[in-house]
One Martini backbone bead per residue (centre of mass of N, CA, C, O) as a GRO file, in nm:
protein
  484
    1MET     BB    1   0.094   0.037   0.025
    2SER     BB    2   0.075   0.354  -0.022
    3ARG     BB    3   0.250   0.647   0.085
    4ALA     BB    4   0.209   0.980   0.240
    5LEU     BB    5   0.361   1.319   0.215
    6MET     BB    6   0.348   1.663   0.326
    7PHE     BB    7   0.468   1.985   0.211
    8GLN     BB    8   0.450   2.287   0.388
    9GLY     BB    9   0.433   2.638   0.402
   10THR     BB   10   0.446   2.963   0.553
   11GLY     BB   11   0.518   3.031   0.247
   12SER     BB   12   0.652   3.161  -0.011
   13ASP     BB   13   0.970   3.070  -0.094
   14VAL     BB   14   1.088   2.840   0.136
   15GLY     BB   15   1.177   2.555  -0.026
   16LYS     BB   16   0.988   2.313  -0.102
   17SER     BB   17   1.074   2.206  -0.379
   18VAL     BB   18   1.368   2.134  -0.307
   19LEU     BB   19   1.312   1.961  -0.061
   20CYS     BB   20   1.149   1.747  -0.210
   21ALA     BB   21   1.373   1.665  -0.403
   22GLY     BB   22   1.571   1.573  -0.180
   23VAL     BB   23   1.390   1.360  -0.046
   24ILE     BB   24   1.348   1.189  -0.296
   25ARG     BB   25   1.648   1.122  -0.349
   26ALA     BB   26   1.703   0.995  -0.071
   27MET     BB   27   1.488   0.770  -0.102
   28LYS     BB   28   1.599   0.648  -0.357
   29ASN     BB   29   1.883   0.582  -0.233
   30ARG     BB   30   1.724   0.372  -0.031
   31GLY     BB   31   1.508   0.217  -0.244
   32HIS     BB   32   1.264   0.383  -0.313
   33ARG     BB   33   0.944   0.431  -0.443
   34VAL     BB   34   0.907   0.765  -0.575
   35LEU     BB   35   0.668   1.041  -0.596
   36PRO     BB   36   0.542   1.332  -0.718
   37PHE     BB   37   0.313   1.599  -0.581
   38LYS     BB   38   0.087   1.867  -0.709
   39PRO     BB   39  -0.222   1.977  -0.714
   40GLN     BB   40  -0.135   2.298  -0.714
   41ASN     BB   41  -0.012   2.537  -0.944
   42MET     BB   42   0.197   2.847  -0.994
   43SER     BB   43   0.331   2.887  -1.327
   44ASN     BB   44   0.557   2.979  -1.611
   45ASN     BB   45   0.736   2.729  -1.533
   46ALA     BB   46   0.756   2.470  -1.759
   47ALA     BB   47   0.688   2.126  -1.862
   48VAL     BB   48   0.723   1.853  -2.068
   49THR     BB   49   0.563   1.559  -2.132
   50ALA     BB   50   0.519   1.245  -2.264
   51GLU     BB   51   0.200   1.311  -2.321
   52GLY     BB   52   0.188   1.625  -2.410
   53GLY     BB   53   0.218   1.803  -2.155
   54GLU     BB   54   0.192   2.020  -1.860
   55ILE     BB   55   0.414   2.129  -1.593
   56GLY     BB   56   0.577   2.209  -1.337
   57ARG     BB   57   0.911   2.242  -1.296
   58ALA     BB   58   0.935   2.113  -1.011
   59GLN     BB   59   0.811   1.833  -1.090
   60ALA     BB   60   1.029   1.764  -1.294
   61LEU     BB   61   1.261   1.765  -1.091
   62GLN     BB   62   1.139   1.551  -0.899
   63ALA     BB   63   1.133   1.328  -1.109
   64ARG     BB   64   1.435   1.324  -1.145
   65ALA     BB   65   1.499   1.249  -0.852
   66ALA     BB   66   1.332   0.969  -0.894
   67GLY     BB   67   1.391   0.850  -1.192
   68VAL     BB   68   1.153   0.979  -1.372
   69ALA     BB   69   0.906   1.058  -1.569
   70PRO     BB   70   0.710   1.301  -1.639
   71SER     BB   71   0.369   1.384  -1.532
   72VAL     BB   72   0.052   1.516  -1.527
   73HIS     BB   73  -0.014   1.378  -1.237
   74MET     BB   74   0.197   1.559  -1.067
   75ASN     BB   75   0.016   1.822  -1.197
   76PRO     BB   76  -0.313   1.866  -1.249
   77VAL     BB   77  -0.290   2.181  -1.154
   78LEU     BB   78  -0.226   2.473  -1.363
   79LEU     BB   79  -0.128   2.808  -1.323
   80LYS     BB   80  -0.111   3.073  -1.586
   81PRO     BB   81  -0.016   3.371  -1.593
   82GLN     BB   82  -0.152   3.665  -1.747
   83GLY     BB   83  -0.306   3.897  -1.878
   84ASP     BB   84  -0.542   4.083  -1.712
   85ARG     BB   85  -0.560   3.903  -1.444
   86THR     BB   86  -0.509   3.622  -1.569
   87ALA     BB   87  -0.558   3.256  -1.614
   88GLN     BB   88  -0.458   2.956  -1.693
   89ILE     BB   89  -0.615   2.633  -1.689
   90ILE     BB   90  -0.443   2.342  -1.617
   91VAL     BB   91  -0.546   2.004  -1.705
   92HIS     BB   92  -0.370   1.742  -1.755
   93GLY     BB   93  -0.177   1.945  -1.953
   94HIS     BB   94  -0.437   2.122  -2.040
   95ILE     BB   95  -0.651   2.337  -2.150
   96HIS     BB   96  -0.955   2.428  -1.962
   97ASP     BB   97  -0.925   2.741  -1.880
   98GLN     BB   98  -1.028   3.082  -1.789
   99SER     BB   99  -0.926   3.322  -1.526
  100ASN     BB  100  -0.977   3.497  -1.263
  101ALA     BB  101  -0.930   3.505  -0.933
  102ARG     BB  102  -1.230   3.507  -0.846
  103GLY     BB  103  -1.329   3.285  -1.040
  104TYR     BB  104  -1.148   3.055  -0.928
  105LEU     BB  105  -1.276   3.017  -0.648
  106GLY     BB  106  -1.542   2.886  -0.786
  107LYS     BB  107  -1.367   2.638  -0.938
  108LYS     BB  108  -1.217   2.449  -0.739
  109ALA     BB  109  -1.431   2.227  -0.682
  110THR     BB  110  -1.418   2.110  -0.987
  111LEU     BB  111  -1.102   2.000  -0.949
  112TRP     BB  112  -1.088   1.763  -0.748
  113PRO     BB  113  -1.125   1.508  -0.931
  114PHE     BB  114  -0.849   1.542  -1.074
  115VAL     BB  115  -0.673   1.520  -0.824
  116ALA     BB  116  -0.772   1.243  -0.722
  117GLU     BB  117  -0.703   1.080  -0.972
  118SER     BB  118  -0.394   1.130  -0.972
  119PHE     BB  119  -0.331   1.029  -0.688
  120GLU     BB  120  -0.433   0.737  -0.728
  121ARG     BB  121  -0.247   0.667  -0.961
  122LEU     BB  122   0.028   0.707  -0.811
  123LYS     BB  123  -0.026   0.502  -0.576
  124ARG     BB  124   0.002   0.251  -0.787
  125GLU     BB  125   0.336   0.329  -0.852
  126ALA     BB  126   0.420   0.358  -0.536
  127ASP     BB  127   0.537   0.381  -0.208
  128PHE     BB  128   0.573   0.700  -0.239
  129ILE     BB  129   0.433   1.030  -0.171
  130ILE     BB  130   0.538   1.359  -0.249
  131VAL     BB  131   0.389   1.648  -0.125
  132GLU     BB  132   0.313   1.976  -0.248
  133GLY     BB  133   0.248   2.277  -0.167
  134ALA     BB  134   0.085   2.616  -0.164
  135GLY     BB  135   0.207   2.844   0.000
  136SER     BB  136  -0.034   2.872   0.265
  137PRO     BB  137  -0.241   2.739   0.525
  138ALA     BB  138  -0.301   3.045   0.655
  139GLU     BB  139  -0.500   3.122   0.412
  140VAL     BB  140  -0.816   3.162   0.515
  141ASN     BB  141  -0.943   3.320   0.266
  142LEU     BB  142  -0.877   3.031   0.084
  143ARG     BB  143  -1.018   2.770   0.212
  144ALA     BB  144  -1.232   2.741   0.020
  145ASN     BB  145  -1.189   2.466  -0.173
  146ASP     BB  146  -0.924   2.353  -0.112
  147ILE     BB  147  -0.631   2.189  -0.305
  148ALA     BB  148  -0.324   2.270  -0.194
  149ASN     BB  149  -0.346   2.198   0.118
  150MET     BB  150  -0.553   2.121   0.366
  151GLY     BB  151  -0.773   2.033   0.173
  152PHE     BB  152  -0.611   1.790   0.080
  153ALA     BB  153  -0.509   1.656   0.348
  154THR     BB  154  -0.792   1.596   0.470
  155ARG     BB  155  -0.915   1.430   0.236
  156ALA     BB  156  -0.645   1.231   0.214
  157ASN     BB  157  -0.496   1.183   0.480
  158VAL     BB  158  -0.221   1.370   0.504
  159PRO     BB  159   0.061   1.430   0.628
  160VAL     BB  160   0.245   1.717   0.777
  161ILE     BB  161   0.515   1.937   0.687
  162LEU     BB  162   0.664   2.220   0.801
  163VAL     BB  163   0.805   2.516   0.638
  164GLY     BB  164   1.070   2.737   0.737
  165ASP     BB  165   1.218   3.062   0.666
  166ILE     BB  166   1.498   3.216   0.813
  167GLU     BB  167   1.614   3.423   0.605
  168ARG     BB  168   1.354   3.628   0.618
  169GLY     BB  169   1.236   3.605   0.883
  170GLY     BB  170   1.002   3.518   1.129
  171VAL     BB  171   0.980   3.202   1.190
  172ILE     BB  172   0.836   3.183   1.459
  173ALA     BB  173   0.580   3.341   1.379
  174SER     BB  174   0.500   3.164   1.135
  175LEU     BB  175   0.454   2.899   1.293
  176VAL     BB  176   0.274   2.998   1.525
  177GLY     BB  177   0.063   3.139   1.343
  178THR     BB  178  -0.026   2.883   1.196
  179HIS     BB  179  -0.133   2.739   1.445
  180VAL     BB  180  -0.357   2.946   1.513
  181LEU     BB  181  -0.513   2.914   1.216
  182LEU     BB  182  -0.568   2.632   1.256
  183GLU     BB  183  -0.748   2.364   1.262
  184PRO     BB  184  -0.773   2.088   1.450
  185GLU     BB  185  -0.761   1.880   1.205
  186GLU     BB  186  -0.499   2.010   1.096
  187LYS     BB  187  -0.307   1.986   1.337
  188ALA     BB  188  -0.324   1.668   1.346
  189LEU     BB  189  -0.137   1.644   1.072
  190ILE     BB  190   0.111   1.739   1.215
  191ALA     BB  191   0.454   1.597   1.223
  192GLY     BB  192   0.619   1.870   1.178
  193TYR     BB  193   0.930   2.062   1.144
  194VAL     BB  194   1.123   2.286   0.925
  195ILE     BB  195   1.428   2.449   0.890
  196ASN     BB  196   1.534   2.690   0.648
  197LYS     BB  197   1.827   2.855   0.555
  198PHE     BB  198   2.068   2.838   0.749
  199ARG     BB  199   2.309   3.061   0.903
  200GLY     BB  200   2.555   2.917   1.075
  201ASP     BB  201   2.509   2.850   1.408
  202VAL     BB  202   2.264   2.629   1.502
  203SER     BB  203   2.277   2.651   1.820
  204LEU     BB  204   2.150   2.947   1.825
  205PHE     BB  205   1.845   2.798   1.773
  206ASP     BB  206   1.750   2.629   2.016
  207GLU     BB  207   1.550   2.827   2.149
  208GLY     BB  208   1.363   2.851   1.906
  209LEU     BB  209   1.273   2.555   1.902
  210ARG     BB  210   1.155   2.551   2.187
  211ILE     BB  211   0.935   2.764   2.137
  212ILE     BB  212   0.784   2.632   1.906
  213THR     BB  213   0.717   2.366   2.053
  214GLN     BB  214   0.571   2.493   2.295
  215ARG     BB  215   0.345   2.652   2.122
  216THR     BB  216   0.259   2.381   1.929
  217GLY     BB  217   0.372   2.067   1.973
  218TRP     BB  218   0.590   2.044   1.764
  219LYS     BB  219   0.834   1.878   1.589
  220SER     BB  220   1.161   1.877   1.528
  221LEU     BB  221   1.335   1.775   1.204
  222GLY     BB  222   1.523   2.020   1.155
  223VAL     BB  223   1.817   2.202   1.020
  224LEU     BB  224   1.869   2.365   0.721
  225PRO     BB  225   2.102   2.484   0.548
  226TYR     BB  226   2.251   2.677   0.347
  227LEU     BB  227   2.258   2.580  -0.011
  228PRO     BB  228   2.449   2.631  -0.288
  229MET     BB  229   2.349   2.396  -0.485
  230VAL     BB  230   2.066   2.516  -0.554
  231SER     BB  231   2.170   2.707  -0.792
  232ARG     BB  232   2.188   2.441  -0.995
  233LEU     BB  233   1.882   2.451  -0.998
  234PRO     BB  234   1.587   2.472  -1.123
  235ALA     BB  235   1.362   2.728  -1.129
  236GLU     BB  236   1.018   2.844  -1.084
  237ASP     BB  237   1.033   3.115  -0.949
  238ALA     BB  238   1.068   3.453  -1.028
  239LEU     BB  239   1.203   3.534  -0.756
  240ALA     BB  240   1.487   3.419  -0.833
  241LEU     BB  241   1.576   3.667  -1.011
  242ASP     BB  242   1.637   3.858  -0.758
  243LYS     BB  243   1.898   3.644  -0.672
  244THR     BB  244   2.082   3.669  -0.912
  245ALA     BB  245   2.405   3.612  -0.964
  246GLN     BB  246   2.688   3.764  -1.100
  247ARG     BB  247   2.927   3.712  -1.311
  248ASP     BB  248   3.268   3.807  -1.429
  249GLY     BB  249   3.226   3.793  -1.729
  250THR     BB  250   3.302   3.862  -2.080
  251ILE     BB  251   3.016   3.751  -2.156
  252VAL     BB  252   2.751   3.954  -2.231
  253ILE     BB  253   2.413   3.877  -2.120
  254ALA     BB  254   2.088   3.996  -2.198
  255VAL     BB  255   1.772   3.985  -1.998
  256PRO     BB  256   1.466   4.085  -2.007
  257ARG     BB  257   1.226   4.150  -1.752
  258LEU     BB  258   0.943   4.037  -1.797
  259GLN     BB  259   0.627   4.034  -1.671
  260HIS     BB  260   0.575   3.722  -1.823
  261ILE     BB  261   0.793   3.538  -1.768
  262ALA     BB  262   0.918   3.228  -1.921
  263ASN     BB  263   1.129   2.975  -1.895
  264PHE     BB  264   1.411   3.083  -1.744
  265ASP     BB  265   1.582   2.810  -1.734
  266ASP     BB  266   1.724   2.845  -2.008
  267PHE     BB  267   1.973   3.021  -1.849
  268ASP     BB  268   2.135   2.843  -1.651
  269PRO     BB  269   2.385   2.754  -1.824
  270LEU     BB  270   2.484   3.052  -1.845
  271ARG     BB  271   2.495   3.139  -1.545
  272GLN     BB  272   2.719   2.897  -1.481
  273HIS     BB  273   2.922   3.025  -1.659
  274PRO     BB  274   3.242   3.160  -1.610
  275GLU     BB  275   3.229   3.355  -1.893
  276VAL     BB  276   2.945   3.462  -1.791
  277LYS     BB  277   2.734   3.758  -1.795
  278LEU     BB  278   2.422   3.749  -1.653
  279VAL     BB  279   2.154   3.985  -1.728
  280PHE     BB  280   1.877   4.085  -1.550
  281VAL     BB  281   1.670   4.322  -1.665
  282GLN     BB  282   1.515   4.562  -1.508
  283PRO     BB  283   1.275   4.758  -1.474
  284GLY     BB  284   1.404   5.079  -1.582
  285GLN     BB  285   1.646   4.950  -1.715
  286PRO     BB  286   1.900   4.931  -1.919
  287LEU     BB  287   2.057   4.802  -2.162
  288PRO     BB  288   2.361   4.694  -2.188
  289ALA     BB  289   2.629   4.823  -2.373
  290ASP     BB  290   2.821   4.544  -2.332
  291ALA     BB  291   2.655   4.360  -2.494
  292THR     BB  292   2.664   4.083  -2.708
  293LEU     BB  293   2.379   3.968  -2.601
  294VAL     BB  294   2.025   3.953  -2.669
  295ILE     BB  295   1.753   3.802  -2.487
  296LEU     BB  296   1.435   3.701  -2.568
  297PRO     BB  297   1.204   3.566  -2.386
  298GLY     BB  298   0.969   3.403  -2.262
  299THR     BB  299   0.597   3.425  -2.266
  300LYS     BB  300   0.252   3.445  -2.164
  301ALA     BB  301   0.235   3.761  -2.296
  302THR     BB  302   0.330   3.891  -2.575
  303ILE     BB  303   0.184   4.161  -2.625
  304ALA     BB  304   0.209   4.277  -2.341
  305ASP     BB  305   0.530   4.251  -2.338
  306LEU     BB  306   0.581   4.436  -2.577
  307LYS     BB  307   0.469   4.687  -2.442
  308PHE     BB  308   0.658   4.672  -2.198
  309PHE     BB  309   0.923   4.693  -2.353
  310ARG     BB  310   0.864   4.980  -2.463
  311ALA     BB  311   0.812   5.124  -2.187
  312GLN     BB  312   1.132   5.086  -2.109
  313GLY     BB  313   1.308   5.139  -2.384
  314TRP     BB  314   1.425   4.870  -2.520
  315ASP     BB  315   1.396   4.929  -2.823
  316ILE     BB  316   1.614   5.148  -2.827
  317ASP     BB  317   1.844   4.976  -2.711
  318LEU     BB  318   1.835   4.763  -2.941
  319THR     BB  319   1.916   4.950  -3.167
  320ALA     BB  320   2.193   5.023  -3.045
  321HIS     BB  321   2.300   4.735  -3.033
  322MET     BB  322   2.297   4.694  -3.341
  323ARG     BB  323   2.489   4.930  -3.413
  324ARG     BB  324   2.730   4.780  -3.241
  325GLY     BB  325   2.703   4.461  -3.341
  326GLY     BB  326   2.498   4.298  -3.214
  327ARG     BB  327   2.310   4.036  -3.077
  328VAL     BB  328   1.998   3.840  -3.136
  329LEU     BB  329   1.766   3.645  -2.929
  330GLY     BB  330   1.471   3.439  -2.967
  331ILE     BB  331   1.231   3.282  -2.741
  332CYS     BB  332   0.945   3.227  -2.851
  333GLY     BB  333   0.803   3.505  -2.765
  334GLY     BB  334   1.066   3.653  -2.845
  335TYR     BB  335   1.049   3.570  -3.140
  336GLN     BB  336   0.780   3.710  -3.205
  337MET     BB  337   0.881   4.004  -3.139
  338LEU     BB  338   1.100   4.017  -3.385
  339GLY     BB  339   0.896   4.075  -3.577
  340ARG     BB  340   0.647   4.257  -3.753
  341SER     BB  341   0.401   4.075  -3.626
  342ILE     BB  342   0.105   4.037  -3.404
  343ALA     BB  343  -0.175   3.810  -3.386
  344ASP     BB  344  -0.507   3.798  -3.195
  345PRO     BB  345  -0.808   3.701  -3.315
  346HIS     BB  346  -0.919   3.518  -3.043
  347GLY     BB  347  -0.817   3.613  -2.759
  348ILE     BB  348  -0.602   3.433  -2.600
  349GLU     BB  349  -0.451   3.682  -2.418
  350GLY     BB  350  -0.721   3.863  -2.468
  351GLU     BB  351  -0.761   4.090  -2.668
  352ALA     BB  352  -0.836   4.135  -2.980
  353GLU     BB  353  -0.529   4.172  -3.177
  354ALA     BB  354  -0.287   4.386  -3.344
  355ILE     BB  355   0.081   4.416  -3.377
  356GLY     BB  356   0.363   4.575  -3.394
  357ALA     BB  357   0.683   4.486  -3.402
  358LEU     BB  358   1.039   4.505  -3.412
  359GLY     BB  359   1.161   4.416  -3.710
  360LEU     BB  360   1.426   4.202  -3.710
  361LEU     BB  361   1.223   4.009  -3.853
  362ASP     BB  362   1.085   3.849  -4.151
  363VAL     BB  363   0.801   3.803  -3.968
  364GLU     BB  364   0.488   3.638  -3.875
  365THR     BB  365   0.226   3.623  -3.617
  366VAL     BB  366  -0.028   3.377  -3.527
  367LEU     BB  367  -0.255   3.318  -3.296
  368THR     BB  368  -0.369   3.008  -3.166
  369ARG     BB  369  -0.556   2.758  -3.015
  370GLU     BB  370  -0.326   2.581  -3.053
  371LYS     BB  371  -0.092   2.377  -2.867
  372THR     BB  372   0.248   2.329  -2.842
  373LEU     BB  373   0.361   1.996  -2.713
  374VAL     BB  374   0.712   1.911  -2.733
  375GLU     BB  375   0.961   1.689  -2.769
  376THR     BB  376   1.298   1.758  -2.903
  377HIS     BB  377   1.537   1.743  -3.186
  378GLY     BB  378   1.864   1.861  -3.331
  379PHE     BB  379   1.991   2.143  -3.525
  380GLU     BB  380   2.214   2.410  -3.556
  381ARG     BB  381   2.307   2.633  -3.799
  382PHE     BB  382   2.575   2.776  -3.712
  383THR     BB  383   2.723   2.509  -3.566
  384GLY     BB  384   2.588   2.203  -3.605
  385GLU     BB  385   2.469   2.136  -3.338
  386GLU     BB  386   2.317   1.968  -3.102
  387VAL     BB  387   1.971   1.974  -2.996
  388ARG     BB  388   1.746   1.997  -2.702
  389GLY     BB  389   1.386   1.990  -2.609
  390TYR     BB  390   1.103   2.221  -2.605
  391GLU     BB  391   0.767   2.289  -2.692
  392MET     BB  392   0.565   2.597  -2.583
  393HIS     BB  393   0.304   2.704  -2.791
  394ILE     BB  394   0.146   2.967  -2.958
  395GLY     BB  395   0.153   2.975  -3.291
  396VAL     BB  396   0.240   3.112  -3.620
  397THR     BB  397   0.548   3.136  -3.812
  398SER     BB  398   0.618   3.356  -4.094
  399GLY     BB  399   0.859   3.406  -4.365
  400THR     BB  400   1.149   3.490  -4.510
  401ASP     BB  401   1.341   3.417  -4.260
  402ALA     BB  402   1.220   3.116  -4.238
  403THR     BB  403   1.405   3.015  -4.483
  404ARG     BB  404   1.620   3.061  -4.233
  405PRO     BB  405   1.663   2.843  -4.019
  406MET     BB  406   1.789   2.771  -3.704
  407LEU     BB  407   1.643   2.484  -3.710
  408ARG     BB  408   1.663   2.117  -3.707
  409LEU     BB  409   1.364   1.920  -3.644
  410ALA     BB  410   1.262   1.622  -3.692
  411GLY     BB  411   1.213   1.701  -4.017
  412ARG     BB  412   1.217   2.012  -3.941
  413HIS     BB  413   1.163   2.355  -3.909
  414ASP     BB  414   1.301   2.632  -3.698
  415GLY     BB  415   1.276   2.949  -3.733
  416ALA     BB  416   1.503   3.242  -3.766
  417VAL     BB  417   1.718   3.442  -3.993
  418SER     BB  418   1.893   3.687  -4.076
  419ASP     BB  419   2.079   3.796  -4.336
  420ASP     BB  420   2.337   3.869  -4.130
  421GLY     BB  421   2.301   3.670  -3.857
  422ARG     BB  422   2.229   3.859  -3.583
  423VAL     BB  423   1.931   3.741  -3.603
  424ALA     BB  424   1.736   3.519  -3.391
  425GLY     BB  425   1.487   3.243  -3.381
  426CYS     BB  426   1.283   3.028  -3.156
  427TYR     BB  427   1.089   2.754  -2.990
  428LEU     BB  428   1.325   2.631  -2.825
  429HIS     BB  429   1.360   2.488  -2.526
  430GLY     BB  430   1.684   2.412  -2.381
  431LEU     BB  431   1.939   2.451  -2.575
  432PHE     BB  432   2.171   2.529  -2.352
  433ALA     BB  433   2.199   2.227  -2.233
  434SER     BB  434   2.377   2.181  -2.475
  435ASP     BB  435   2.708   2.161  -2.466
  436ALA     BB  436   2.813   2.190  -2.760
  437PHE     BB  437   2.643   2.434  -2.834
  438ARG     BB  438   2.728   2.626  -2.609
  439GLN     BB  439   3.026   2.633  -2.683
  440ALA     BB  440   2.996   2.730  -2.978
  441TYR     BB  441   2.828   2.989  -2.924
  442LEU     BB  442   3.025   3.128  -2.725
  443SER     BB  443   3.263   3.130  -2.923
  444LEU     BB  444   3.125   3.312  -3.126
  445LEU     BB  445   3.091   3.556  -2.935
  446ALA     BB  446   3.407   3.570  -2.841
  447GLY     BB  447   3.617   3.477  -3.076
  448ARG     BB  448   3.667   3.205  -2.909
  449ALA     BB  449   3.758   2.958  -2.716
  450VAL     BB  450   3.549   2.776  -2.491
  451GLY     BB  451   3.451   2.631  -2.224
  452VAL     BB  452   3.288   2.332  -2.070
  453GLU     BB  453   3.021   2.189  -1.895
  454ASN     BB  454   2.822   1.946  -1.752
  455TYR     BB  455   2.508   2.021  -1.686
  456GLU     BB  456   2.350   1.760  -1.614
  457ALA     BB  457   2.560   1.656  -1.410
  458GLY     BB  458   2.524   1.899  -1.217
  459VAL     BB  459   2.231   1.840  -1.138
  460GLU     BB  460   2.279   1.558  -1.022
  461GLN     BB  461   2.483   1.645  -0.807
  462ALA     BB  462   2.296   1.840  -0.658
  463LEU     BB  463   2.090   1.625  -0.572
  464ASP     BB  464   2.291   1.453  -0.409
  465ASP     BB  465   2.383   1.679  -0.216
  466LEU     BB  466   2.103   1.734  -0.102
  467ALA     BB  467   2.050   1.453   0.010
  468GLU     BB  468   2.293   1.452   0.204
  469ALA     BB  469   2.201   1.697   0.372
  470ILE     BB  470   1.937   1.566   0.471
  471GLU     BB  471   2.068   1.326   0.614
  472THR     BB  472   2.235   1.512   0.814
  473HIS     BB  473   2.001   1.744   0.920
  474LEU     BB  474   1.770   1.538   0.912
  475ASP     BB  475   1.495   1.329   1.018
  476LEU     BB  476   1.432   1.091   0.797
  477ASP     BB  477   1.308   0.859   0.950
  478THR     BB  478   1.067   1.023   1.067
  479ILE     BB  479   0.959   1.127   0.801
  480ILE     BB  480   0.893   0.850   0.676
  481ALA     BB  481   0.716   0.745   0.917
  482ALA     BB  482   0.483   0.967   0.877
  483ALA     BB  483   0.376   0.823   0.660
  484ARG     BB  484   0.026   0.713   0.506
   0.00000   0.00000   0.00000
């Protein structure tokens, strides 16, 4: 009989996703069959599954930690924020509906059957299910029809471990305050708590642990220190972009921080390269004049983010960048922005409209109702190197520059390249994770040969290091025993 355990946080971005990935890898290393599950997620950083659906990036990472292929049932409900305060509701990997925040509150009850179906399916496939909550269980204003936190735990009778982030401060108040706001049947499900991201001498927090346990009656299951290896793992929440440290590399690559930026883990292999200085340009800041390459990233709301791009004056900066001989690359929505126009005749992203784009590529895009979700591989035109990744987009792009495709993918072409070769775009996410392509492309930018590390091996090592830290600092035996 499969057993389950849920990790909930006292707030967003307390490290639940990474902690779950580490626990899963540690349990896998002990020989357990374990799968991840998140009933409801909200993220524009998504991954494509083998079934041709999409789930949150964190659940894809957790599946990797478990040594299994990601499935739509690991994240049955995914909310993808887009323009005009609305979000797409993805159910079992595909678009189910669209709603604003208030409208979604009334729809949550209708989504429980999908959540229950996926949970029961996973339980038939593993010894343990590690469940991740969303936000905080103390958000009592959202308690009605909850499927993300205690609403799921109480219905499914799954024990819960609370995670508090000491790095942001107020961890004692956050845990004790959560205890105050939980209902008696919810408190009864709490199996203990974990303190995350501690820096320094952990013994200095002994009194803090005593106070939390005294006020709540909950057992401490350990204090996890701040772990540098976490920065080598793909992040899901755009909040991570606010904490991205820049290396002092000589190859300067600028990525404008769009309002609805999506799939920004595309740039992790560049961020980690010792010769690259990756700059996420914040709104209101100019594109750096010393950039060799400007990359327009993916976005969940292409037309809205094109307007946002212009409002920051980045279109003017991009023109100056081109005059200086710089290069430009667009990925997915960023590729669409580089063309002559974008049309949304069906109102897929908001109001039906058409807009002139940046005009750096001679292509036009029409947004369509059908969404492309596929893993694929092929070769890049400039370097001839193999690339692999996934497509996740709506829209069809065509035009003169598309007759010079950037990529050859599984018997077809993708993307476009300008006549002078300095502007290119494609729909493929994840292409920089391909080591040989990354090395060749960066060498092209630098005008000299640059070294490269095995990115995928680095992710695997980070997961193993995380699992080892969990074995060392947390009471993993008690954590596993709490599952039921």
